[in-house]
Structure formats: C-alpha cells, structure tokens
All heavy atoms as TSV, in Angstrom:
chain	resi	resn	atom	element	x	y	z
A	1	MET	N	N	-4.198	-10.562	6.423
A	1	MET	CA	C	-4.253	-10.182	5.017
A	1	MET	C	C	-2.982	-10.681	4.336
A	1	MET	O	O	-1.889	-10.499	4.850
A	1	MET	CB	C	-4.362	-8.652	4.922
A	1	MET	CG	C	-4.383	-8.136	3.514
A	1	MET	SD	S	-4.498	-6.323	3.386
A	1	MET	CE	C	-5.881	-5.943	4.412
A	2	ASN	N	N	-3.144	-11.300	3.208
A	2	ASN	CA	C	-1.991	-11.765	2.444
A	2	ASN	C	C	-1.402	-10.595	1.672
A	2	ASN	O	O	-2.123	-9.859	1.007
A	2	ASN	CB	C	-2.394	-12.863	1.459
A	2	ASN	CG	C	-2.758	-14.146	2.167
A	2	ASN	OD1	O	-2.230	-14.444	3.231
A	2	ASN	ND2	N	-3.659	-14.904	1.591
A	3	ARG	N	N	-0.092	-10.449	1.790
A	3	ARG	CA	C	0.610	-9.406	1.048
A	3	ARG	C	C	1.451	-10.047	-0.049
A	3	ARG	O	O	1.954	-11.149	0.106
A	3	ARG	CB	C	1.485	-8.576	1.986
A	3	ARG	CG	C	0.676	-7.699	2.931
A	3	ARG	CD	C	1.563	-6.791	3.760
A	3	ARG	NE	N	2.601	-7.509	4.482
A	3	ARG	CZ	C	2.431	-8.063	5.685
A	3	ARG	NH1	N	1.260	-7.994	6.286
A	3	ARG	NH2	N	3.427	-8.684	6.268
A	4	ILE	N	N	1.604	-9.307	-1.140
A	4	ILE	CA	C	2.385	-9.763	-2.285
A	4	ILE	C	C	3.703	-8.999	-2.298
A	4	ILE	O	O	3.701	-7.766	-2.232
A	4	ILE	CB	C	1.613	-9.506	-3.596
A	4	ILE	CG1	C	0.301	-10.284	-3.588
A	4	ILE	CG2	C	2.469	-9.866	-4.806
A	4	ILE	CD1	C	-0.644	-9.889	-4.705
A	5	PRO	N	N	4.836	-9.695	-2.363
A	5	PRO	CA	C	6.128	-8.996	-2.442
A	5	PRO	C	C	6.198	-8.127	-3.700
A	5	PRO	O	O	5.689	-8.511	-4.758
A	5	PRO	CB	C	7.152	-10.130	-2.511
A	5	PRO	CG	C	6.449	-11.329	-1.981
A	5	PRO	CD	C	4.997	-11.147	-2.334
A	6	VAL	N	N	6.804	-6.953	-3.557
A	6	VAL	CA	C	6.998	-6.056	-4.695
A	6	VAL	C	C	8.470	-5.680	-4.780
A	6	VAL	O	O	9.195	-5.722	-3.789
A	6	VAL	CB	C	6.126	-4.778	-4.587
A	6	VAL	CG1	C	4.657	-5.117	-4.697
A	6	VAL	CG2	C	6.408	-4.017	-3.311
A	7	SER	N	N	8.885	-5.326	-5.982
A	7	SER	CA	C	10.251	-4.888	-6.210
A	7	SER	C	C	10.287	-3.376	-6.068
A	7	SER	O	O	9.776	-2.650	-6.919
A	7	SER	CB	C	10.702	-5.311	-7.608
A	7	SER	OG	O	11.999	-4.861	-7.858
A	8	SER	N	N	10.864	-2.910	-4.960
A	8	SER	CA	C	10.856	-1.486	-4.654
A	8	SER	C	C	12.007	-1.171	-3.721
A	8	SER	O	O	12.442	-2.014	-2.941
A	8	SER	CB	C	9.522	-1.118	-3.986
A	8	SER	OG	O	9.539	0.191	-3.467
A	9	SER	N	N	12.473	0.070	-3.770
A	9	SER	CA	C	13.534	0.485	-2.849
A	9	SER	C	C	12.972	0.904	-1.500
A	9	SER	O	O	13.725	1.152	-0.559
A	9	SER	CB	C	14.335	1.641	-3.459
A	9	SER	OG	O	13.489	2.747	-3.688
A	10	ASN	N	N	11.633	0.975	-1.382
A	10	ASN	CA	C	11.003	1.410	-0.138
A	10	ASN	C	C	9.982	0.408	0.398
A	10	ASN	O	O	9.843	0.248	1.602
A	10	ASN	CB	C	10.321	2.773	-0.356
A	10	ASN	CG	C	9.852	3.408	0.926
A	10	ASN	OD1	O	10.403	3.171	1.988
A	10	ASN	ND2	N	8.820	4.214	0.838
A	11	LEU	N	N	9.243	-0.263	-0.498
A	11	LEU	CA	C	8.173	-1.170	-0.091
A	11	LEU	C	C	8.625	-2.614	-0.217
A	11	LEU	O	O	9.276	-2.989	-1.181
A	11	LEU	CB	C	6.936	-0.961	-0.967
A	11	LEU	CG	C	6.439	0.473	-1.172
A	11	LEU	CD1	C	5.213	0.468	-2.070
A	11	LEU	CD2	C	6.148	1.136	0.155
A	12	ALA	N	N	8.227	-3.432	0.763
A	12	ALA	CA	C	8.557	-4.858	0.725
A	12	ALA	C	C	7.399	-5.676	0.164
A	12	ALA	O	O	7.596	-6.586	-0.638
A	12	ALA	CB	C	8.921	-5.358	2.117
A	13	SER	N	N	6.165	-5.356	0.605
A	13	SER	CA	C	4.996	-6.101	0.147
A	13	SER	C	C	3.739	-5.260	0.298
A	13	SER	O	O	3.697	-4.307	1.079
A	13	SER	CB	C	4.852	-7.418	0.923
A	13	SER	OG	O	4.653	-7.165	2.308
A	14	VAL	N	N	2.700	-5.658	-0.463
A	14	VAL	CA	C	1.443	-4.919	-0.487
A	14	VAL	C	C	0.292	-5.920	-0.489
A	14	VAL	O	O	0.334	-6.925	-1.193
A	14	VAL	CB	C	1.353	-4.027	-1.755
A	14	VAL	CG1	C	0.011	-3.324	-1.834
A	14	VAL	CG2	C	2.490	-3.017	-1.798
A	15	GLY	N	N	-0.741	-5.632	0.308
A	15	GLY	CA	C	-1.942	-6.452	0.323
A	15	GLY	C	C	-3.170	-5.565	0.246
A	15	GLY	O	O	-3.110	-4.378	0.562
A	16	TYR	N	N	-4.296	-6.172	-0.161
A	16	TYR	CA	C	-5.524	-5.389	-0.287
A	16	TYR	C	C	-6.730	-6.252	0.015
A	16	TYR	O	O	-6.801	-7.407	-0.403
A	16	TYR	CB	C	-5.642	-4.815	-1.713
A	16	TYR	CG	C	-6.809	-3.879	-1.887
A	16	TYR	CD1	C	-6.802	-2.616	-1.299
A	16	TYR	CD2	C	-7.926	-4.258	-2.618
A	16	TYR	CE1	C	-7.881	-1.747	-1.446
A	16	TYR	CE2	C	-9.005	-3.398	-2.781
A	16	TYR	CZ	C	-8.969	-2.144	-2.184
A	16	TYR	OH	O	-10.035	-1.286	-2.328
A	17	ASP	N	N	-7.681	-5.675	0.751
A	17	ASP	CA	C	-8.953	-6.330	1.037
A	17	ASP	C	C	-10.058	-5.478	0.425
A	17	ASP	O	O	-10.368	-4.400	0.950
A	17	ASP	CB	C	-9.154	-6.460	2.542
A	17	ASP	CG	C	-10.443	-7.166	2.906
A	17	ASP	OD1	O	-11.349	-7.286	2.042
A	17	ASP	OD2	O	-10.580	-7.589	4.059
A	18	PRO	N	N	-10.640	-5.932	-0.700
A	18	PRO	CA	C	-11.661	-5.124	-1.365
A	18	PRO	C	C	-12.931	-4.963	-0.535
A	18	PRO	O	O	-13.647	-3.969	-0.661
A	18	PRO	CB	C	-11.941	-5.874	-2.669
A	18	PRO	CG	C	-11.446	-7.258	-2.448
A	18	PRO	CD	C	-10.351	-7.171	-1.423
A	19	GLY	N	N	-13.218	-5.918	0.335
A	19	GLY	CA	C	-14.413	-5.842	1.161
A	19	GLY	C	C	-14.389	-4.670	2.134
A	19	GLY	O	O	-15.417	-4.048	2.391
A	20	THR	N	N	-13.216	-4.367	2.660
A	20	THR	CA	C	-13.075	-3.271	3.615
A	20	THR	C	C	-12.320	-2.084	3.017
A	20	THR	O	O	-12.123	-1.083	3.701
A	20	THR	CB	C	-12.325	-3.737	4.879
A	20	THR	OG1	O	-11.019	-4.201	4.508
A	20	THR	CG2	C	-13.081	-4.846	5.581
A	21	GLN	N	N	-11.890	-2.224	1.778
A	21	GLN	CA	C	-11.073	-1.202	1.102
A	21	GLN	C	C	-9.846	-0.841	1.947
A	21	GLN	O	O	-9.498	0.318	2.109
A	21	GLN	CB	C	-11.887	0.046	0.778
A	21	GLN	CG	C	-12.921	-0.175	-0.303
A	21	GLN	CD	C	-13.521	1.114	-0.799
A	21	GLN	OE1	O	-13.809	2.028	-0.033
A	21	GLN	NE2	N	-13.711	1.192	-2.117
A	22	SER	N	N	-9.199	-1.880	2.470
A	22	SER	CA	C	-7.997	-1.699	3.286
A	22	SER	C	C	-6.767	-2.086	2.487
A	22	SER	O	O	-6.706	-3.179	1.915
A	22	SER	CB	C	-8.067	-2.575	4.542
A	22	SER	OG	O	-9.153	-2.193	5.347
A	23	LEU	N	N	-5.803	-1.192	2.478
A	23	LEU	CA	C	-4.526	-1.420	1.812
A	23	LEU	C	C	-3.467	-1.595	2.888
A	23	LEU	O	O	-3.320	-0.747	3.764
A	23	LEU	CB	C	-4.168	-0.224	0.928
A	23	LEU	CG	C	-2.831	-0.283	0.196
A	23	LEU	CD1	C	-2.900	-1.298	-0.945
A	23	LEU	CD2	C	-2.448	1.085	-0.333
A	24	GLU	N	N	-2.754	-2.708	2.837
A	24	GLU	CA	C	-1.715	-2.980	3.826
A	24	GLU	C	C	-0.360	-2.922	3.137
A	24	GLU	O	O	-0.169	-3.557	2.098
A	24	GLU	CB	C	-1.947	-4.361	4.443
A	24	GLU	CG	C	-1.293	-4.546	5.765
A	24	GLU	CD	C	-1.769	-5.820	6.436
A	24	GLU	OE1	O	-2.850	-5.804	7.056
A	24	GLU	OE2	O	-1.071	-6.848	6.316
A	25	VAL	N	N	0.546	-2.151	3.710
A	25	VAL	CA	C	1.861	-1.943	3.112
A	25	VAL	C	C	2.939	-2.273	4.132
A	25	VAL	O	O	2.927	-1.754	5.250
A	25	VAL	CB	C	2.027	-0.480	2.635
A	25	VAL	CG1	C	3.414	-0.255	2.060
A	25	VAL	CG2	C	0.966	-0.128	1.610
A	26	GLU	N	N	3.851	-3.157	3.732
A	26	GLU	CA	C	5.028	-3.472	4.546
A	26	GLU	C	C	6.215	-2.738	3.934
A	26	GLU	O	O	6.472	-2.856	2.735
A	26	GLU	CB	C	5.299	-4.968	4.565
A	26	GLU	CG	C	6.528	-5.339	5.354
A	26	GLU	CD	C	6.864	-6.818	5.286
A	26	GLU	OE1	O	6.266	-7.545	4.460
A	26	GLU	OE2	O	7.738	-7.245	6.056
A	27	PHE	N	N	6.896	-1.977	4.765
A	27	PHE	CA	C	8.056	-1.219	4.301
A	27	PHE	C	C	9.334	-2.009	4.554
A	27	PHE	O	O	9.391	-2.854	5.463
A	27	PHE	CB	C	8.127	0.133	5.015
A	27	PHE	CG	C	7.010	1.050	4.626
A	27	PHE	CD1	C	5.808	1.035	5.318
A	27	PHE	CD2	C	7.142	1.906	3.544
A	27	PHE	CE1	C	4.772	1.867	4.951
A	27	PHE	CE2	C	6.114	2.742	3.166
A	27	PHE	CZ	C	4.916	2.719	3.875
A	28	LEU	N	N	10.345	-1.734	3.773
A	28	LEU	CA	C	11.617	-2.436	3.923
A	28	LEU	C	C	12.230	-2.201	5.299
A	28	LEU	O	O	12.936	-3.061	5.810
A	28	LEU	CB	C	12.598	-2.020	2.818
A	28	LEU	CG	C	12.237	-2.521	1.418
A	28	LEU	CD1	C	13.183	-1.928	0.391
A	28	LEU	CD2	C	12.273	-4.035	1.355
A	29	HIS	N	N	11.951	-1.056	5.917
A	29	HIS	CA	C	12.485	-0.785	7.253
A	29	HIS	C	C	11.765	-1.598	8.320
A	29	HIS	O	O	12.148	-1.556	9.493
A	29	HIS	CB	C	12.425	0.711	7.583
A	29	HIS	CG	C	11.035	1.256	7.696
A	29	HIS	ND1	N	10.211	0.987	8.762
A	29	HIS	CD2	C	10.330	2.052	6.865
A	29	HIS	CE1	C	9.056	1.598	8.595
A	29	HIS	NE2	N	9.095	2.243	7.440
A	30	GLY	N	N	10.692	-2.326	7.927
A	30	GLY	CA	C	10.042	-3.249	8.843
A	30	GLY	C	C	8.663	-2.873	9.306
A	30	GLY	O	O	7.940	-3.713	9.802
A	31	GLY	N	N	8.251	-1.614	9.181
A	31	GLY	CA	C	6.917	-1.227	9.620
A	31	GLY	C	C	5.840	-1.727	8.671
A	31	GLY	O	O	6.062	-1.857	7.469
A	32	ILE	N	N	4.659	-2.039	9.236
A	32	ILE	CA	C	3.509	-2.435	8.440
A	32	ILE	C	C	2.368	-1.483	8.787
A	32	ILE	O	O	2.051	-1.289	9.961
A	32	ILE	CB	C	3.091	-3.891	8.710
A	32	ILE	CG1	C	4.242	-4.844	8.384
A	32	ILE	CG2	C	1.846	-4.242	7.892
A	32	ILE	CD1	C	3.979	-6.280	8.771
A	33	TYR	N	N	1.760	-0.891	7.754
A	33	TYR	CA	C	0.699	0.087	7.944
A	33	TYR	C	C	-0.530	-0.335	7.161
A	33	TYR	O	O	-0.422	-0.889	6.064
A	33	TYR	CB	C	1.142	1.469	7.463
A	33	TYR	CG	C	2.210	2.087	8.323
A	33	TYR	CD1	C	3.539	1.700	8.198
A	33	TYR	CD2	C	1.889	3.043	9.272
A	33	TYR	CE1	C	4.532	2.259	8.998
A	33	TYR	CE2	C	2.872	3.614	10.072
A	33	TYR	CZ	C	4.182	3.225	9.931
A	33	TYR	OH	O	5.155	3.776	10.727
A	34	ARG	N	N	-1.705	-0.049	7.728
A	34	ARG	CA	C	-2.964	-0.332	7.047
A	34	ARG	C	C	-3.672	0.993	6.767
A	34	ARG	O	O	-3.935	1.767	7.681
A	34	ARG	CB	C	-3.849	-1.232	7.894
A	34	ARG	CG	C	-5.124	-1.651	7.170
A	34	ARG	CD	C	-5.897	-2.695	7.936
A	34	ARG	NE	N	-5.113	-3.923	7.976
A	34	ARG	CZ	C	-5.151	-4.786	9.001
A	34	ARG	NH1	N	-5.908	-4.549	10.051
A	34	ARG	NH2	N	-4.416	-5.887	8.963
A	35	TYR	N	N	-3.975	1.223	5.494
A	35	TYR	CA	C	-4.642	2.436	5.035
A	35	TYR	C	C	-6.107	2.112	4.753
A	35	TYR	O	O	-6.410	1.108	4.104
A	35	TYR	CB	C	-3.959	2.969	3.775
A	35	TYR	CG	C	-2.555	3.432	4.036
A	35	TYR	CD1	C	-1.497	2.525	4.106
A	35	TYR	CD2	C	-2.272	4.769	4.273
A	35	TYR	CE1	C	-0.210	2.939	4.381
A	35	TYR	CE2	C	-0.976	5.196	4.540
A	35	TYR	CZ	C	0.039	4.271	4.598
A	35	TYR	OH	O	1.316	4.688	4.881
A	36	SER	N	N	-7.012	2.967	5.225
A	36	SER	CA	C	-8.451	2.717	5.131
A	36	SER	C	C	-9.099	3.522	4.014
A	36	SER	O	O	-8.673	4.638	3.711
A	36	SER	CB	C	-9.127	3.089	6.451
A	36	SER	OG	O	-8.570	2.357	7.513
A	37	GLY	N	N	-10.159	2.944	3.440
A	37	GLY	CA	C	-10.943	3.645	2.433
A	37	GLY	C	C	-10.269	3.800	1.092
A	37	GLY	O	O	-10.585	4.716	0.338
A	38	VAL	N	N	-9.341	2.903	0.789
A	38	VAL	CA	C	-8.589	2.991	-0.467
A	38	VAL	C	C	-9.353	2.230	-1.559
A	38	VAL	O	O	-9.571	1.026	-1.435
A	38	VAL	CB	C	-7.169	2.401	-0.302
A	38	VAL	CG1	C	-6.406	2.470	-1.601
A	38	VAL	CG2	C	-6.419	3.106	0.821
A	39	PRO	N	N	-9.751	2.909	-2.631
A	39	PRO	CA	C	-10.468	2.223	-3.715
A	39	PRO	C	C	-9.588	1.167	-4.397
A	39	PRO	O	O	-8.363	1.292	-4.434
A	39	PRO	CB	C	-10.805	3.341	-4.703
A	39	PRO	CG	C	-10.570	4.616	-3.993
A	39	PRO	CD	C	-9.593	4.330	-2.893
A	40	SER	N	N	-10.247	0.158	-4.945
A	40	SER	CA	C	-9.505	-0.914	-5.622
A	40	SER	C	C	-8.700	-0.373	-6.797
A	40	SER	O	O	-7.654	-0.927	-7.143
A	40	SER	CB	C	-10.446	-2.026	-6.073
A	40	SER	OG	O	-11.416	-1.534	-6.962
A	41	SER	N	N	-9.163	0.713	-7.419
A	41	SER	CA	C	-8.426	1.288	-8.550
A	41	SER	C	C	-7.046	1.793	-8.119
A	41	SER	O	O	-6.082	1.722	-8.897
A	41	SER	CB	C	-9.218	2.419	-9.197
A	41	SER	OG	O	-9.477	3.452	-8.254
A	42	ILE	N	N	-6.929	2.279	-6.892
A	42	ILE	CA	C	-5.633	2.735	-6.382
A	42	ILE	C	C	-4.719	1.532	-6.155
A	42	ILE	O	O	-3.536	1.560	-6.514
A	42	ILE	CB	C	-5.805	3.555	-5.084
A	42	ILE	CG1	C	-6.609	4.825	-5.353
A	42	ILE	CG2	C	-4.457	3.879	-4.456
A	42	ILE	CD1	C	-5.931	5.832	-6.259
A	43	TYR	N	N	-5.259	0.460	-5.595
A	43	TYR	CA	C	-4.462	-0.759	-5.415
A	43	TYR	C	C	-4.000	-1.295	-6.771
A	43	TYR	O	O	-2.827	-1.631	-6.949
A	43	TYR	CB	C	-5.272	-1.824	-4.673
A	43	TYR	CG	C	-4.622	-3.175	-4.680
A	43	TYR	CD1	C	-3.476	-3.434	-3.936
A	43	TYR	CD2	C	-5.133	-4.214	-5.451
A	43	TYR	CE1	C	-2.859	-4.677	-3.959
A	43	TYR	CE2	C	-4.531	-5.458	-5.477
A	43	TYR	CZ	C	-3.396	-5.683	-4.731
A	43	TYR	OH	O	-2.790	-6.908	-4.750
A	44	ASP	N	N	-4.919	-1.363	-7.730
A	44	ASP	CA	C	-4.564	-1.861	-9.065
A	44	ASP	C	C	-3.464	-1.003	-9.681
A	44	ASP	O	O	-2.512	-1.520	-10.275
A	44	ASP	CB	C	-5.788	-1.882	-9.980
A	44	ASP	CG	C	-6.827	-2.907	-9.552
A	44	ASP	OD1	O	-6.473	-3.850	-8.804
A	44	ASP	OD2	O	-7.993	-2.760	-9.957
A	45	GLY	N	N	-3.585	0.307	-9.538
A	45	GLY	CA	C	-2.571	1.211	-10.065
A	45	GLY	C	C	-1.231	1.028	-9.389
A	45	GLY	O	O	-0.181	1.057	-10.030
A	46	LEU	N	N	-1.265	0.828	-8.078
A	46	LEU	CA	C	-0.033	0.607	-7.316
A	46	LEU	C	C	0.690	-0.649	-7.788
A	46	LEU	O	O	1.901	-0.638	-8.015
A	46	LEU	CB	C	-0.355	0.509	-5.825
A	46	LEU	CG	C	0.787	0.158	-4.881
A	46	LEU	CD1	C	1.898	1.201	-4.942
A	46	LEU	CD2	C	0.270	0.022	-3.458
A	47	MET	N	N	-0.062	-1.717	-7.973
A	47	MET	CA	C	0.556	-2.972	-8.370
A	47	MET	C	C	1.054	-2.947	-9.811
A	47	MET	O	O	1.981	-3.666	-10.155
A	47	MET	CB	C	-0.426	-4.134	-8.156
A	47	MET	CG	C	-0.811	-4.333	-6.704
A	47	MET	SD	S	0.583	-4.454	-5.563
A	47	MET	CE	C	1.139	-6.118	-5.909
A	48	ALA	N	N	0.465	-2.101	-10.648
A	48	ALA	CA	C	0.865	-2.015	-12.056
A	48	ALA	C	C	1.929	-0.948	-12.311
A	48	ALA	O	O	2.495	-0.891	-13.406
A	48	ALA	CB	C	-0.360	-1.723	-12.923
A	49	ALA	N	N	2.207	-0.124	-11.317
A	49	ALA	CA	C	3.119	1.008	-11.507
A	49	ALA	C	C	4.552	0.552	-11.766
A	49	ALA	O	O	5.002	-0.455	-11.221
A	49	ALA	CB	C	3.082	1.904	-10.274
A	50	ASP	N	N	5.255	1.322	-12.578
A	50	ASP	CA	C	6.678	1.065	-12.806
A	50	ASP	C	C	7.471	1.267	-11.528
A	50	ASP	O	O	8.438	0.557	-11.267
A	50	ASP	CB	C	7.224	1.985	-13.903
A	50	ASP	CG	C	6.699	1.614	-15.281
A	50	ASP	OD1	O	6.342	0.437	-15.493
A	50	ASP	OD2	O	6.641	2.502	-16.142
A	51	SER	N	N	7.078	2.269	-10.739
A	51	SER	CA	C	7.710	2.529	-9.445
A	51	SER	C	C	6.640	2.467	-8.364
A	51	SER	O	O	5.831	3.389	-8.222
A	51	SER	CB	C	8.382	3.907	-9.430
A	51	SER	OG	O	8.815	4.214	-8.105
A	52	HIS	N	N	6.633	1.353	-7.622
A	52	HIS	CA	C	5.636	1.185	-6.558
A	52	HIS	C	C	5.769	2.280	-5.498
A	52	HIS	O	O	4.774	2.800	-5.020
A	52	HIS	CB	C	5.771	-0.195	-5.905
A	52	HIS	CG	C	5.617	-1.324	-6.858
A	52	HIS	ND1	N	4.428	-1.612	-7.497
A	52	HIS	CD2	C	6.496	-2.253	-7.295
A	52	HIS	CE1	C	4.584	-2.665	-8.275
A	52	HIS	NE2	N	5.837	-3.064	-8.178
A	53	GLY	N	N	7.001	2.615	-5.146
A	53	GLY	CA	C	7.234	3.624	-4.118
A	53	GLY	C	C	6.739	4.998	-4.515
A	53	GLY	O	O	6.112	5.702	-3.718
A	54	THR	N	N	6.996	5.401	-5.747
A	54	THR	CA	C	6.552	6.705	-6.233
A	54	THR	C	C	5.037	6.762	-6.300
A	54	THR	O	O	4.414	7.746	-5.881
A	54	THR	CB	C	7.159	7.005	-7.621
A	54	THR	OG1	O	8.586	7.033	-7.503
A	54	THR	CG2	C	6.666	8.331	-8.158
A	55	TYR	N	N	4.422	5.708	-6.807
A	55	TYR	CA	C	2.958	5.661	-6.886
A	55	TYR	C	C	2.354	5.712	-5.488
A	55	TYR	O	O	1.408	6.466	-5.241
A	55	TYR	CB	C	2.509	4.393	-7.618
A	55	TYR	CG	C	1.025	4.370	-7.911
A	55	TYR	CD1	C	0.537	4.757	-9.153
A	55	TYR	CD2	C	0.103	3.968	-6.940
A	55	TYR	CE1	C	-0.822	4.743	-9.425
A	55	TYR	CE2	C	-1.252	3.964	-7.200
A	55	TYR	CZ	C	-1.706	4.345	-8.445
A	55	TYR	OH	O	-3.056	4.347	-8.711
A	56	PHE	N	N	2.895	4.926	-4.583
A	56	PHE	CA	C	2.400	4.921	-3.204
A	56	PHE	C	C	2.490	6.312	-2.604
A	56	PHE	O	O	1.534	6.791	-1.995
A	56	PHE	CB	C	3.197	3.917	-2.349
A	56	PHE	CG	C	2.912	4.053	-0.892
A	56	PHE	CD1	C	1.770	3.512	-0.343
A	56	PHE	CD2	C	3.777	4.751	-0.076
A	56	PHE	CE1	C	1.489	3.674	1.000
A	56	PHE	CE2	C	3.509	4.914	1.275
A	56	PHE	CZ	C	2.360	4.366	1.810
A	57	ASP	N	N	3.620	6.962	-2.754
A	57	ASP	CA	C	3.812	8.294	-2.178
A	57	ASP	C	C	2.789	9.281	-2.741
A	57	ASP	O	O	2.172	10.045	-1.997
A	57	ASP	CB	C	5.233	8.780	-2.448
A	57	ASP	CG	C	5.531	10.103	-1.776
A	57	ASP	OD1	O	5.436	10.164	-0.531
A	57	ASP	OD2	O	5.835	11.077	-2.477
A	58	ARG	N	N	2.594	9.256	-4.040
A	58	ARG	CA	C	1.724	10.233	-4.703
A	58	ARG	C	C	0.238	9.964	-4.477
A	58	ARG	O	O	-0.520	10.886	-4.198
A	58	ARG	CB	C	2.032	10.241	-6.198
A	58	ARG	CG	C	1.234	11.281	-6.982
A	58	ARG	CD	C	1.685	11.346	-8.428
A	58	ARG	NE	N	3.075	11.794	-8.492
A	58	ARG	CZ	C	3.944	11.408	-9.418
A	58	ARG	NH1	N	3.583	10.566	-10.363
A	58	ARG	NH2	N	5.178	11.850	-9.405
A	59	TYR	N	N	-0.177	8.697	-4.612
A	59	TYR	CA	C	-1.610	8.398	-4.635
A	59	TYR	C	C	-2.167	7.801	-3.345
A	59	TYR	O	O	-3.386	7.677	-3.213
A	59	TYR	CB	C	-1.936	7.469	-5.809
A	59	TYR	CG	C	-1.652	8.111	-7.134
A	59	TYR	CD1	C	-0.539	7.752	-7.880
A	59	TYR	CD2	C	-2.488	9.108	-7.636
A	59	TYR	CE1	C	-0.266	8.355	-9.096
A	59	TYR	CE2	C	-2.224	9.719	-8.853
A	59	TYR	CZ	C	-1.115	9.333	-9.578
A	59	TYR	OH	O	-0.856	9.948	-10.776
A	60	VAL	N	N	-1.307	7.436	-2.418
A	60	VAL	CA	C	-1.792	6.918	-1.135
A	60	VAL	C	C	-1.354	7.841	-0.003
A	60	VAL	O	O	-2.186	8.445	0.676
A	60	VAL	CB	C	-1.299	5.471	-0.877
A	60	VAL	CG1	C	-1.778	4.971	0.488
A	60	VAL	CG2	C	-1.771	4.540	-1.981
A	61	LYS	N	N	-0.061	7.973	0.180
A	61	LYS	CA	C	0.445	8.767	1.299
A	61	LYS	C	C	-0.001	10.223	1.217
A	61	LYS	O	O	-0.578	10.768	2.154
A	61	LYS	CB	C	1.971	8.668	1.346
A	61	LYS	CG	C	2.575	9.292	2.567
A	61	LYS	CD	C	4.072	9.043	2.602
A	61	LYS	CE	C	4.699	9.736	3.797
A	61	LYS	NZ	N	6.151	9.594	3.782
A	62	LYS	N	N	0.243	10.872	0.087
A	62	LYS	CA	C	-0.103	12.288	-0.062
A	62	LYS	C	C	-1.594	12.514	-0.304
A	62	LYS	O	O	-2.064	13.642	-0.214
A	62	LYS	CB	C	0.733	12.932	-1.169
A	62	LYS	CG	C	2.188	13.060	-0.771
A	62	LYS	CD	C	3.020	13.739	-1.820
A	62	LYS	CE	C	4.458	13.878	-1.328
A	62	LYS	NZ	N	5.370	14.318	-2.374
A	63	ALA	N	N	-2.346	11.435	-0.580
A	63	ALA	CA	C	-3.790	11.563	-0.767
A	63	ALA	C	C	-4.510	11.691	0.566
A	63	ALA	O	O	-5.689	12.065	0.600
A	63	ALA	CB	C	-4.327	10.370	-1.556
A	64	GLY	N	N	-3.841	11.372	1.648
A	64	GLY	CA	C	-4.395	11.603	2.976
A	64	GLY	C	C	-5.307	10.519	3.522
A	64	GLY	O	O	-6.119	10.790	4.397
A	65	TYR	N	N	-5.166	9.284	3.034
A	65	TYR	CA	C	-5.976	8.204	3.604
A	65	TYR	C	C	-5.596	8.008	5.073
A	65	TYR	O	O	-4.421	8.119	5.442
A	65	TYR	CB	C	-5.737	6.887	2.848
A	65	TYR	CG	C	-6.263	6.916	1.433
A	65	TYR	CD1	C	-5.393	7.038	0.364
A	65	TYR	CD2	C	-7.623	6.831	1.176
A	65	TYR	CE1	C	-5.876	7.065	-0.944
A	65	TYR	CE2	C	-8.110	6.858	-0.122
A	65	TYR	CZ	C	-7.228	6.981	-1.165
A	65	TYR	OH	O	-7.692	7.020	-2.439
A	66	SER	N	N	-6.583	7.708	5.898
A	66	SER	CA	C	-6.287	7.432	7.298
A	66	SER	C	C	-5.551	6.097	7.381
A	66	SER	O	O	-5.759	5.206	6.564
A	66	SER	CB	C	-7.556	7.418	8.142
A	66	SER	OG	O	-8.432	6.395	7.730
A	67	TYR	N	N	-4.683	5.982	8.366
A	67	TYR	CA	C	-3.873	4.768	8.494
A	67	TYR	C	C	-3.569	4.477	9.950
A	67	TYR	O	O	-3.740	5.334	10.809
A	67	TYR	CB	C	-2.573	4.888	7.691
A	67	TYR	CG	C	-1.632	5.942	8.233
A	67	TYR	CD1	C	-0.669	5.608	9.183
A	67	TYR	CD2	C	-1.718	7.265	7.808
A	67	TYR	CE1	C	0.195	6.582	9.683
A	67	TYR	CE2	C	-0.864	8.226	8.296
A	67	TYR	CZ	C	0.090	7.876	9.240
A	67	TYR	OH	O	0.935	8.836	9.749
A	68	GLN	N	N	-3.165	3.264	10.164
A	68	GLN	CA	C	-2.668	2.877	11.492
A	68	GLN	C	C	-1.488	1.951	11.318
A	68	GLN	O	O	-1.440	1.161	10.371
A	68	GLN	CB	C	-3.755	2.209	12.322
A	68	GLN	CG	C	-4.237	0.864	11.759
A	68	GLN	CD	C	-5.345	0.247	12.607
A	68	GLN	OE1	O	-6.140	0.954	13.181
A	68	GLN	NE2	N	-5.360	-1.065	12.669
A	69	LYS	N	N	-0.544	2.071	12.227
A	69	LYS	CA	C	0.605	1.162	12.226
A	69	LYS	C	C	0.158	-0.119	12.906
A	69	LYS	O	O	-0.370	-0.080	14.022
A	69	LYS	CB	C	1.785	1.787	12.961
A	69	LYS	CG	C	3.031	0.926	12.888
A	69	LYS	CD	C	4.246	1.624	13.482
A	69	LYS	CE	C	5.470	0.725	13.290
A	69	LYS	NZ	N	6.681	1.387	13.774
A	70	ILE	N	N	0.332	-1.241	12.222
A	70	ILE	CA	C	-0.087	-2.502	12.810
A	70	ILE	C	C	1.092	-3.356	13.282
A	70	ILE	O	O	0.902	-4.334	13.985
A	70	ILE	CB	C	-1.023	-3.311	11.868
A	70	ILE	CG1	C	-0.338	-3.626	10.548
A	70	ILE	CG2	C	-2.302	-2.555	11.640
A	70	ILE	CD1	C	-1.145	-4.556	9.676
A	71	ARG	N	N	2.288	-2.963	12.893
A	71	ARG	CA	C	3.509	-3.621	13.395
A	71	ARG	C	C	4.721	-2.824	13.041
A	71	ARG	O	O	4.837	-2.205	12.053
A	71	ARG	CB	C	3.618	-5.042	12.846
A	71	ARG	CG	C	4.699	-5.827	13.560
A	71	ARG	CD	C	4.726	-7.261	13.194
A	71	ARG	NE	N	5.316	-7.356	11.840
A	71	ARG	CZ	C	5.267	-8.417	11.094
A	71	ARG	NH1	N	4.642	-9.483	11.493
A	71	ARG	NH2	N	5.825	-8.452	9.905
C-alpha cells in the first residue's frame, strides 16, 4: 500500500485501500499498523485535518477499529 507523508508530531505517513477499507499508518517511532473496516470518510477526514495526530487518536484509535502491527 502506498502511504502519503503527513506533517505530524506522531504520524509519519498514511495510506488507504478503499477496496478493503484498510487504513495503514506509519508512526514516527517506526511502527506501521493496519486498521480494518475504516470508512473512506474517516480517511478523508484524517488527511484534511489540521492535526493528523489528534484526528487519528479521536476517530481511529479511540473508535476501536481492529488493527494489526505489520512492522
């Protein structure tokens, strides 16, 4: 999955696959996680947010999407 670099104090890059509704997030500390069942509207909101990290925390992490560490 291709990820797009973002300007954030916590996130390095973000990718999305609309076919599988998978959101891939690379953190500045080096971990990469894939979140499942994420609607495209959440990805769009994340990419448009003034603070990518705050949006991610509120609408992805705390929303309880299942995830797996891929690296």
